[in-house]
N, C-alpha and C positions, 0 to 999 in steps of 0.2 A: 384950583383945588388947594385948600390950605394945608400947611405942613403937617398938622395933626392927622388929617384924613389920609394924606400920602403915607405917613408912617403906619397907620392902621392897615391900609391895603397891602403895603409891602410885607408886613409881618404875617398877616392872615393868609396871604397867598402861599407863603412858605408852608404854613400848617396844612392848608387844603391839599397841596401837592403831596405832602407826606402822608396824610390820611388816605388818599386815593391809591397810593402804591403800597400801603402797609396795613390793610384792613384786617389782616390776621395777626397783627402785633399789638402790644400794649398801647392803647390810645386813651390813657387816663388824663383827666384835667391837669394834674400836676405835671405830667411829662410833656404834654402839648404846650402848656403855658411857658415852660422853659424854652421850648423851641422858638416861641414868639417873643421871648425876653420880657414877659409881663408877669405880674403876680397872678395867681389863679383867679382871684376875684375880678381883677381888671380885665384879664384875658377873656373870661366868660362873658363879661358885659360887652366888650368890643366885638367878639366873635358874633354875638347875636345881632348887633347893629349892622355889621358888614354883610353877613351871610343871610340874615333873615330867618335863621333857625337857631335854636339853642344847641350847644355843642353836643350834648348826649343824644338829642333827637337826630342831628345830622349824621353822627357816627353810626347810630343804630340803623338809620334808613339806608346808608351806604352799604352796610354789612348785609342787611336783609335783601337789598337789590342784587348784591353780588351772589348771594345764595339762590335767589330766584332765577338769576341768569343761568346758574349751574344746573338747577333742577329742570329747566326747560330743555336742556340738551343731554342730560345724564340721568336716566331713570333708575340706575342701579346704585347710585351713591346713597349712603345712609344719612338720615337727618341728624342723628346724634353726633356723628363725626363732623358734619358741617357746622353744627351749633357750637361745639367746643373749639373748632378751628378758628371761628370768627368771633370769639370772645364772650359767648353766652355761658353762664355758670351752671345753668340747669335747663332741662328740656322744657320745663314749665315757663321759665322766663323767656326763652326763645319763642315758644308757641304764642305767648301773649303779645310779644313785640311783633311777630310776623302777622298775626291776625289784625293788629292795629293798622298796618299799612295796606294789606291786601284783602281784608274782610273775610279771610278763610284761614284755616289751620295749615301749617306746612305740609301735613299729610295729604290733605285734600288738594292743595296746590300742586303737589307732586304728580297727581293723576289727572287734574283738570286745570292746570295752570293757564293754558291759552284761553280757555273759556272764561276763567275768572278775570284775567286781565282785560279781555274784551268788554266785560260787564262794567268795569270801572273806567272805561274810555281809553285804554291802552291797546293798540292793535299789534300784537307780537308777530315777529316773522315766523312763518310756519311753512315748511316745505310742502306739507300736505295740501295747503291751499293753492299751490302753484302746479301740482302734478297734472291736473286736468288741462292746464293751458301752457304746458311746457313747450309745445311747438310754437305758440305765439311769442313766448318769452325769447326763445332762441332766434326767431325771426327779427324781433325788436332789437335784440342785442347785435345781430348781424348788421342791421341797418344803422345802428346808432353808436356802436362801441368798437374800439380796438382794445383787446385785453392781452396783457402779457404778465408773466411771472418775473418779477425783477428783484434784485438785491439792491435796496436803496441805501445810500450812504447816510451817515449821521448829518442832521441839519441843525444849524445853530440859528435860533429864532428869538425875536423880540415879540412879546405877546401881551394881550389884554384879555382877561377872562370875564365871563358874565354867566348868570344863571337864568336860563329860560327866555330872556328878552332878545330873540333872534333878529327882530326888526332893527336893533341897534348895531348890527354887525358892520354895516356900511360906514357909520360914523366912527366905529372902533378902528377900522382899517385906515380911514382918513387921518385919524389922530396918530396912529402908528407911523404913517408915512411922513407926516409933518415933523414928528419927534425924531424919526430916523434921519431925515434930511438935516435937521438942526444939529443933531449930535454927530453927523457924518459917519454913521455906522452901517448904512444900507449896503447890501451886497449888490454891486452894480453889474458884475460880470454874469451872474446867474441868479437874478432876482426871482423870488417866488412868494406868492401870497397864499396862505394856508388857513383852513379852519380845522381845529382838532376837537373831537368830541370825547369828553371824559366820562360820560355816562352812556349806558345802553338804553336807547329809546324803546327797546322791546319790554323793559320792565320799569322804566322811570317815567313819571308824568312829564310831559313836555315843559311845563312851567318849572320843573326842578332840574332839567338837563343842564349840566355845566359844560360850557364850550370856551375855546380860546381862539381869537383871531390872531394870526401870526404873520410876520414878514421875515425873510432871511436877512441875517446881519453878517458882517465880515470879521467881527471881533467880539469878545466877551463884553458884557455890560453889567453894570450894577442896577439893581432894582430901583425904579424911579416912580414911586406911588403905585398906580395900577399897572404900569409897564414893567415887565420882568423878563428874564431870559428863560426859555424852554429849549431843551435839546431833544429832537426826535431821534430815537435810537436807530442805528443801522440794523437792517433786517430784511427778511424775505416778505414781499407783498404781492398780492394780486392787484394789478394796476389797470383800471378801466378808463380809457380816454373817451370822453363824450363831448358832443356839441349839441346842447339841448336847451329848452326853455326852462325857466326856474321851476315851473310847476311839475316838470318831469324828473327833477332830481330825486325825489322820494322813490319813484319807480326805478330809477337807475340803481339806487342803493339796494332795493329789494332784489332786483334782477341780478346784481353782482353777487349777492348772497346765494341765490339759486345756482349761479355759475360755479361758485366755489364748491358747493356741495356736490353738484352734478359731476364735477371733474375730480372728485375724490380728495380734495385738499382739506386741511383742518384749520379752523380759526385759532388764532393765538390771542391771549389776553394782552393787548397792547393798544397803541394809539391808532384809532380809525380816523382818517382825515381826508379832506378835499383840498386839491391844489388847483388854483385858478390860473388860466393862461391869457385872459382878455378882460376888458371892461365891456360888459354886455351892452352898455348904452351906445357903444360905437359899432356894434354888430348890425348888419343890415336887417336881420330878423330878431334883434334883441336876444340872441342866444348866448348862453354861457359855455365857454370852452374850459373843461376841467378834467382832472384826473381824480377818480375815487380810489383810495388806497386802503386795502384791507390786510392787516398783518396775518401771516400764516406760520404755522409750525413747520419747522424744517424736517420734512419726511423724505423717504426714498424716491417718491415720484415728483419731487420738486426739481424743476429745471429752470433756473434763473435765465431771463432774457428770451424765453421761448414765447413767441407770439401765438396765441391760441385762437383769436377770433378772426383776424384779417391777416392773411398770408400773402406777402408781397413777393413770394418766390415764384409765382406763376403769373403769366400774362393772361389777359382776358380770353385768349384763344387756347390757353393751356400750354403755351410755349414757355419753357423754363427761362427765368432771367439769369442765366449763367450760374445757377445754383446759389444765388446770393439772396439772403433774407434781409429786408430793410423795414424797420417800423417807421412810424410817423416822424419821430424825433431824428432818426438817422437820415431820412429824406430831407428834412429841414436843414440838418447839418451840411448835407451836400450842396443844397441851394446856397448856403452861406459861402461855401467854397467857390461856387460859380460866380457869385456876385463879387467876391473879393478879387477873383481873377480879372473880371471886366474892369473893376475899379483901378487895379494896378496897371493894366495894359492900355486902357482907353480913358484915363482920367481927364485928358484934355479934350476928348471928343464928346463924351457923354456925361450927363448928370444922372446919377443912379438914385432910384427910390429905395425905400426900405423893403425888406422881404415881408410879404403878406402871409400871415399864418392863421388867419381867421376861419379856415375851413379844413377839416381833416382830409378832404378829397383832393385838394390842390394847394399849391403855393406858387408865388410869383414875385418878380420885382420888375420895375420899369427902367427904361433908358430913354433919355430925350436929349436933343441938341438945342442950341440957342434958337436956330431957325424953326424947329418943330414947336418949341415952347411958345414962340410968337403966334403960331397957328393953333396953339392949345392942343397939340397932338403928342403922343408918346408911343414908344414900342414897349411891349411887355413879354418877357420870357416866362413861360409857364411850365411847371411840372405837374402833370395830372397823376395823382397818387393812385387813382382807381384804374385808369386805363394804362398807366405806367408808360407814359411817353412825354417828350418835351415838344413844346410848340412855341411859336412867336406870333404876335398879332400887332396890328396897328390899332390904337385905341385913342380916345379923346378924354379931355378933362371932365366933360359932363355929357349928358345924353344929347343935348342940343348939338354939340360939336360932332359927336359920333353920327348922329342922323344926317347932318349936312354932308359929311364925307362919304357915308354909306350910300346916300342917294347919288352922289357924284360917280362912284364906282359902278353902281347899279345901272346908271344911264349910259355907261360907256361899253365898248366891246372888248375891254381888257380883261382877260380871264386867266392870267398866269397863276393867281392864288385863289384860295377859297374865300368867297364873300359870305358873311353871316346871313342866315336866312331872314332874320328880323333883328332890329336894333333894340326892340322893347325889352328883351330878356338876355341881352348879350353885351359884354364890355368890349367885345371884338368888333372891328369894322371889317377887317380882312385878315386872314391868318394862314399859317402853314405849319404842318408838323415837321419838325427839324430832326428829331431822333425818334424812331419808331420803337426800337427795343434796346433801351440803354444797358450797357454792360458796366455795372457798378464795380466789377472786379478790376477794371482798368480805368480809373477815374481820370488819369491824365489824357488818354485818348478820347474819353467821353467828353471832357471839357473842350478839347480841341475841335471835336465834331460839332458841339453846340456853338462854339465861336464861329467856325467856318460857315455853317448854314444860317446862323442868325445875321451875320454881317452881309451875306448875299441877299437875304430878304430885305434888310434895312437899306442897302444900296439901291436895290430895284425900286423900292417904294419911294425913297427920297428923289431918285432920278425922275420918276413919274410925276411926283408932286411939283417938282421944279419946272 
């Protein structure tokens, strides 16, 4: 990218951010050109080249889309007040501009907005469309989502923005990663990859939706061509955790909106975004593990950190887990503590694998010895998030190894531990539950219990193999 284009992108992005957060302010050519440090003539030409729309067309479209978003959810607001609030000098000029974008007057849109949008190829979110299948939605969410109301901290991000070309998101993330590694600004302790949506797809044509791919950074940066800093503001969000295929993401977003409305929360005008936790190409089923984050107004019924979809406070048989609620992230944090304990205490005995976090229903890490490694075997400590228990199993590096040892155990009369029913759909050869009802209120005792039972299993299996 030559220096001239880098300068164009750097300055135009500043203006785009300003426009999107100040649609009810003065957005004249003269004022915006000053923010870009260009003459009005030069700024107007550069803006058209970079954005693909003339400045006045872009500003008018953004304002009208904002008004359309408001009309979809608030039937009582007056059109005259909206028009003047968002910079239109007369009702006639507002009506002409609105009709240009949506093919109908604002008065007609106010009563038939969803029907009008559908005719021009935009499918707006409508709670009415989902009422008849609300039971199915709740069941889908129960099976696929963990939802909590959380207060998220401010996030410092490096970002690249684009308009409409969602197929380029992968390359945009790759470019950010390479740039961040080169500049040594990546957040290594709590790295996150995020997509922010700056437009409402309920009123904006997909080809016009502006979005930003982002990665977390550990310090402030200066804009570098298309790459610039964005800060996600601290706030209250409905956070839905999903493990789904790419084609299900749209369904997840719509169902999250239903969930917000069904639970009596109010949407806030802010950044709607996705946060990714894996590379779907490495997932056994090519699924994406992500959080969908929807900003909420802070109202009396908001209770941050309250998990609403999946409650870990009860065991499968209804037995309370010592009154302790743990969500997915807290369970992962505890697994990190267990792994750290084994690493400190048994560093010379075992080589430990990383914690697997690719499935919201369970997490695990492996332990192996030099002797087991030669046999291509390993032990795995597993936390089942759904059944809420800890287990340990003997596993192998591949299916062929697992099958070999599974057949060996199956052909013997040794039945001290549970043998997997089939090796086809199991990573386990032989396994044992080591903690049935974990008490997370006393982590020290719980870790000691895991240690004691795991070592007993490991010793018995190694003695047998030897």
